[in-house]
C-alpha positions as CSV (number, residue, x, y, z in Angstrom):
1,M,179.9,114.9,154.8
2,N,182.2,113.4,152.2
3,I,181.3,112.2,148.8
4,K,181.1,108.5,149.8
5,Q,178.5,109.3,152.4
6,I,176.4,111.3,150.0
7,L,176.4,108.5,147.5
8,L,175.4,106.0,150.1
9,L,172.4,108.2,151.2
10,S,171.3,109.0,147.6
11,A,171.2,105.4,146.5
12,P,168.1,104.3,148.6
13,I,166.3,107.5,147.6
14,A,166.9,106.8,143.9
15,M,165.6,103.2,144.3
16,L,162.5,104.5,146.2
17,W,161.8,107.1,143.5
18,G,162.2,104.4,140.8
19,C,159.8,102.1,142.4
20,T,157.3,104.8,142.9
21,E,157.6,105.9,139.3
22,N,157.0,102.3,138.1
23,K,154.0,101.8,140.3
24,A,152.5,105.1,139.0
25,S,153.1,104.1,135.4
26,E,151.4,100.7,136.0
27,K,148.5,102.5,137.7
28,K,148.3,104.9,134.8
29,T,148.2,102.0,132.3
30,E,145.6,100.3,134.3
31,V,143.3,103.3,134.5
32,S,143.7,104.0,130.7
33,I,141.7,100.9,129.9
34,P,138.0,102.0,130.1
35,H,135.3,99.9,131.7
36,Y,131.9,99.7,130.1
37,A,128.7,97.8,131.0
38,L,128.2,95.1,128.4
39,A,125.0,93.5,127.2
40,K,124.5,90.2,125.5
41,V,122.9,90.0,122.1
42,S,119.8,87.8,122.3
43,Q,117.2,86.4,119.9
44,T,113.7,86.8,121.4
45,S,110.3,87.4,119.9
46,M,109.0,90.9,120.4
47,E,105.6,92.5,119.9
48,Q,104.8,96.1,119.8
49,T,101.5,98.1,119.9
50,V,101.7,100.9,117.4
51,K,99.3,103.9,117.2
52,L,99.0,105.6,113.9
53,P,96.7,108.2,112.4
54,A,94.2,107.1,109.8
55,Q,91.3,108.3,107.8
56,L,88.0,106.8,106.6
57,S,87.2,107.1,102.9
58,A,84.5,105.9,100.6
59,Y,85.0,102.4,99.2
60,Q,84.1,103.9,95.7
61,E,83.7,107.5,94.8
62,V,83.3,109.3,91.5
63,S,83.0,112.9,90.2
64,I,80.4,113.1,87.4
65,F,81.2,115.4,84.6
66,P,79.2,116.1,81.4
67,K,80.2,114.0,78.4
68,V,78.4,116.2,75.9
69,N,77.5,119.9,75.6
70,G,73.9,120.8,76.4
71,Y,71.5,122.3,78.9
72,V,70.5,120.6,82.1
73,K,66.9,119.4,81.6
74,N,66.3,117.8,85.0
75,V,68.2,116.9,88.1
76,A,66.5,113.9,89.9
77,V,68.8,113.9,93.0
78,D,70.2,116.2,95.6
79,I,72.8,116.1,98.4
80,G,72.1,113.1,100.7
81,T,70.0,111.2,98.2
82,K,70.6,107.5,98.2
83,V,70.7,106.0,94.8
84,N,71.0,102.5,93.3
85,K,73.2,101.4,90.4
86,N,71.9,102.5,87.0
87,Q,69.4,104.9,88.6
88,L,68.7,108.1,86.6
89,L,70.5,111.1,88.2
90,M,69.9,113.9,85.6
91,E,69.0,114.6,82.0
92,V,70.7,116.9,79.6
93,D,69.0,118.4,76.5
94,A,71.0,118.6,73.3
95,P,68.8,118.7,70.2
96,E,71.7,118.6,67.8
97,I,72.8,115.2,69.1
98,Q,69.3,113.9,68.7
99,Q,69.1,115.2,65.1
100,A,72.5,113.6,64.4
101,L,71.2,110.3,65.7
102,L,68.2,110.4,63.3
103,Q,70.4,111.3,60.4
104,A,72.8,108.5,61.1
105,K,69.9,106.1,61.4
106,E,68.5,107.1,58.0
107,K,72.0,106.9,56.3
108,Y,72.4,103.4,57.7
109,A,69.0,102.3,56.5
110,R,69.7,103.7,53.0
111,A,73.1,102.1,52.8
112,K,71.7,98.8,54.0
113,A,69.0,98.9,51.3
114,D,71.5,99.6,48.6
115,Y,73.7,96.7,49.8
116,N,70.7,94.3,49.8
117,L,69.8,95.3,46.3
118,D,73.4,94.9,45.0
119,K,73.6,91.6,46.8
120,E,70.4,90.3,45.2
121,N,71.6,91.5,41.7
122,Y,75.0,89.8,42.1
123,F,73.5,86.5,43.0
124,R,71.0,86.7,40.1
125,L,73.9,87.4,37.7
126,K,75.9,84.6,39.2
127,T,73.0,82.2,38.7
128,A,72.6,83.4,35.1
129,S,76.3,83.0,34.4
130,R,76.0,79.3,34.6
131,T,74.5,79.4,31.2
132,A,77.3,79.9,28.8
133,G,77.4,83.3,27.1
134,A,74.5,84.7,29.1
135,I,76.6,87.0,31.4
136,S,80.0,88.3,30.6
137,P,82.7,87.7,33.3
138,M,83.3,91.5,33.4
139,D,79.7,92.2,34.3
140,L,79.7,89.6,37.0
141,A,83.0,91.0,38.5
142,T,81.6,94.5,38.4
143,A,78.4,93.4,40.3
144,K,80.5,91.7,42.9
145,S,82.7,94.7,43.4
146,K,79.8,97.0,43.8
147,M,78.2,94.6,46.3
148,E,81.3,94.5,48.4
149,A,81.7,98.3,48.3
150,D,78.2,98.8,49.4
151,S,78.7,96.2,52.2
152,A,81.6,98.3,53.5
153,L,79.6,101.5,53.3
154,C,76.7,99.8,55.1
155,N,79.0,98.7,57.9
156,A,80.5,102.3,58.2
157,E,77.0,103.8,58.4
158,K,76.0,101.3,61.0
159,A,79.1,102.2,63.1
160,S,78.3,105.9,62.8
161,W,74.7,105.2,63.9
162,Q,75.9,103.2,66.9
163,M,78.3,106.0,67.9
164,Q,75.4,108.5,67.8
165,Q,73.4,106.2,69.9
166,A,76.2,106.2,72.5
167,M,76.4,110.0,72.4
168,N,72.7,110.2,72.9
169,S,72.9,107.9,75.9
170,Y,75.1,110.4,77.6
171,L,72.1,112.8,77.8
172,H,70.8,110.5,80.5
173,V,73.2,110.4,83.4
174,T,72.9,107.3,85.6
175,A,74.7,106.0,88.7
176,P,77.6,103.7,88.1
177,F,77.2,102.1,91.5
178,S,74.9,102.3,94.5
179,G,75.7,105.1,97.0
180,I,74.9,108.5,98.2
181,I,75.1,111.9,96.5
182,T,77.5,114.1,98.5
183,E,77.8,117.0,96.2
184,R,75.6,118.8,93.6
185,N,76.8,121.8,91.6
186,T,74.2,122.1,88.8
187,H,70.6,123.0,88.3
188,P,68.0,122.8,85.5
189,G,68.7,125.3,82.8
190,A,72.4,125.4,83.3
191,L,74.7,125.1,80.3
192,V,77.2,122.2,80.8
193,S,80.3,121.6,78.6
194,A,82.3,118.5,78.0
195,E,85.5,120.6,78.1
196,A,84.8,122.0,81.6
197,K,86.6,119.9,84.2
198,D,86.9,122.4,87.1
199,E,83.8,121.4,89.0
200,P,81.8,118.1,88.7
201,M,78.0,118.2,88.3
202,L,77.5,115.5,91.0
203,E,79.7,113.6,93.4
204,L,78.7,110.0,94.3
205,K,80.2,107.9,97.1
206,E,79.6,104.4,98.3
207,V,79.3,104.7,102.0
208,D,77.8,101.4,103.2
209,H,81.3,100.0,102.8
210,L,84.3,102.2,103.8
211,R,88.1,102.0,103.5
212,L,90.2,102.8,106.6
213,Q,93.5,104.1,105.1
214,V,96.7,104.2,107.2
215,D,100.3,104.9,106.2
216,V,102.5,102.5,108.1
217,P,106.3,103.0,108.5
218,E,108.3,100.7,106.2
219,A,110.0,99.0,109.2
220,L,106.6,97.9,110.5
221,A,104.7,97.3,107.3
222,S,106.4,94.0,106.5
223,A,105.1,92.6,109.8
224,L,101.5,93.3,108.8
225,K,99.8,90.4,107.1
226,S,96.4,90.1,105.4
227,R,93.5,89.4,107.8
228,D,95.5,90.7,110.8
229,S,93.1,92.1,113.3
230,V,93.3,95.9,114.1
231,T,91.4,98.1,116.5
232,F,90.8,101.8,116.0
233,Y,89.1,104.8,117.6
234,L,87.3,107.7,115.9
235,S,87.7,111.2,117.1
236,A,84.0,111.8,116.4
237,M,83.1,108.9,118.7
238,P,85.4,109.2,121.8
239,G,85.9,105.9,123.7
240,K,84.1,103.7,121.2
241,K,86.4,100.8,120.2
242,M,86.0,99.4,116.8
243,A,87.7,96.5,114.9
244,A,88.7,95.7,111.4
245,T,91.1,93.4,109.5
246,V,93.9,94.2,107.1
247,S,92.4,93.9,103.5
248,R,95.1,95.4,101.2
249,K,98.6,96.6,101.2
250,A,100.0,98.9,98.5
251,G,103.1,96.8,98.0
252,S,105.2,100.0,97.4
253,V,106.9,102.4,99.8
254,N,106.4,106.1,99.5
255,I,109.9,107.4,99.0
256,Q,109.1,110.8,100.5
257,Y,107.7,109.6,103.8
258,R,109.1,106.0,103.9
259,T,105.6,104.6,104.5
260,E,103.4,102.0,102.9
261,R,99.6,102.5,102.4
262,V,97.5,99.8,104.2
263,E,93.7,99.6,103.8
264,L,91.1,98.0,106.0
265,D,87.5,97.3,105.0
266,V,84.9,98.7,107.5
267,P,81.2,97.8,107.1
268,N,78.8,100.7,107.5
269,K,75.4,99.3,106.9
270,K,73.9,101.5,109.6
271,A,75.5,104.7,108.2
272,E,77.0,105.6,111.5
273,L,80.4,106.5,109.9
274,S,81.2,109.0,107.2
275,P,84.1,109.4,104.7
276,G,86.7,111.8,105.9
277,M,86.5,110.9,109.6
278,Y,89.8,110.9,111.5
279,A,90.8,107.7,113.2
280,E,93.6,106.4,115.4
281,V,94.6,102.8,114.6
282,N,96.2,100.4,117.1
283,F,97.8,97.2,115.9
284,K,100.2,94.8,117.3
285,A,103.4,94.5,115.2
286,K,105.3,91.3,115.4
287,G,109.0,91.6,114.9
288,N,111.3,89.9,112.4
289,S,111.9,86.3,113.4
290,N,115.5,86.6,112.2
291,A,116.3,89.8,114.1
292,L,118.4,90.0,117.2
293,T,117.6,92.0,120.3
294,V,119.8,94.6,122.1
295,P,119.1,97.3,124.7
296,K,117.8,100.5,123.1
297,S,120.7,102.4,124.7
298,A,123.1,100.2,122.7
299,V,122.1,101.6,119.4
300,V,123.8,104.8,118.3
301,T,122.1,106.9,115.6
302,S,124.2,109.5,113.8
303,T,123.6,111.6,110.7
304,E,125.4,109.1,108.6
305,R,124.7,105.7,110.1
306,K,123.1,103.6,112.8
307,F,125.3,101.1,114.6
308,V,126.0,99.2,117.8
309,I,129.5,98.9,119.4
310,A,130.4,95.2,119.7
311,V,133.4,93.9,121.8
312,R,135.4,91.4,119.9
313,D,138.8,90.1,121.1
314,G,138.6,92.8,123.8
315,K,138.4,95.7,121.4
316,T,135.5,97.8,120.2
317,I,134.1,97.5,116.7
318,R,131.2,99.5,115.2
319,V,128.6,97.3,113.5
320,D,126.0,98.9,111.2
321,V,122.4,97.7,112.0
322,A,118.9,98.3,110.8
323,T,116.4,98.6,113.6
324,G,112.9,97.1,113.9
325,I,110.2,97.2,116.5
326,E,111.0,98.2,120.1
327,N,109.5,98.2,123.6
328,K,110.4,100.1,126.7
329,N,113.9,98.6,127.1
330,N,114.9,96.6,124.0
331,I,115.0,97.0,120.3
332,Q,115.3,94.5,117.4
333,V,118.3,94.9,115.1
334,V,119.5,93.3,111.9
335,G,123.2,93.4,111.0
336,N,126.5,91.5,111.2
337,L,126.0,90.3,114.8
338,N,125.8,86.9,116.3
339,K,123.6,85.6,119.1
340,G,125.4,85.7,122.4
341,E,127.9,88.4,121.3
342,K,128.5,91.3,123.7
343,V,127.9,95.0,122.9
344,I,128.3,98.1,124.9
345,A,125.0,98.6,126.7
346,S,125.1,102.4,126.8
347,A,127.0,103.3,123.6
348,T,127.8,106.8,122.3
349,D,129.3,108.2,119.2
350,E,132.3,109.3,121.3
351,I,133.5,105.7,121.9
352,E,136.2,105.1,119.3
353,E,136.6,102.0,117.3
354,G,139.5,99.6,118.1
355,I,140.1,100.6,121.7
356,A,140.6,98.0,124.4
357,V,137.8,97.7,127.0
358,K,137.1,95.6,130.0
């Protein structure tokens, strides 16, 4: 076979190989463009039922410590005793305080008598001074000065007496509000000290009106409004459904747990409930009206950020979002997204930004 014949035979083979290579290259280019299922960003109202742990606490509670030093004379209550506001709870005996009260009273009476005498003397001298030469101006000024000094002393002794009266009133311990005694740590004859703060003499709690306290995640707390209805269950009463309304919100987020304290008032006139009972609260959280909705699988959460992968001009772009309430399939997001925009429905952190997708 001569050279001419070899060239004639090789030409078609080269052309065939070239076509095959071009087709393979085109096929390779076509395969290199990944295909992902896309979802459309929508704006729909969402509602989520959230279950959170909670606890009942007394509406008011106080630990009663001694204000003065003395011996316990009488304790009129015990654990479980129901008391009314201003009712006597216990008496403390402190003779030195009672003696100080009597002394202060006598000092005030003497200072008041001296002041009245000096006042009378001054006004008599003032009347006599109207007659020319009867009273010297110096004597009149001296009498006035003494009257004013005794007036100041009288006021000081009166304040001291009132202070001793207040100290004496602390010997009679009364209830600051109506409630029930839940703790008693003292008995007649015991020495109590105003400096000791390790253990209260009595513990008083208002239990006919309770607070249901629940810590709500910050993403959901903003959706709760005053007077929103809430249902809850107590572990001590299985299956018994109860209802309450939102009464107060802390208005501040706990920076450690990222939650906000919410309280609900629970009537307890029949004394069926007790402070400290564990509860499970169920409430319906309404989503942000300005938020957009995407599939839950479209949100990627990494150690540094939370984002969705949007497709703009045929290429991927990561858009940071904040998430809100969610249901079985969808979740609300807030970020630089537009209604009707498309995002990758099942996004992962491995999908790079800026790649072309179909």
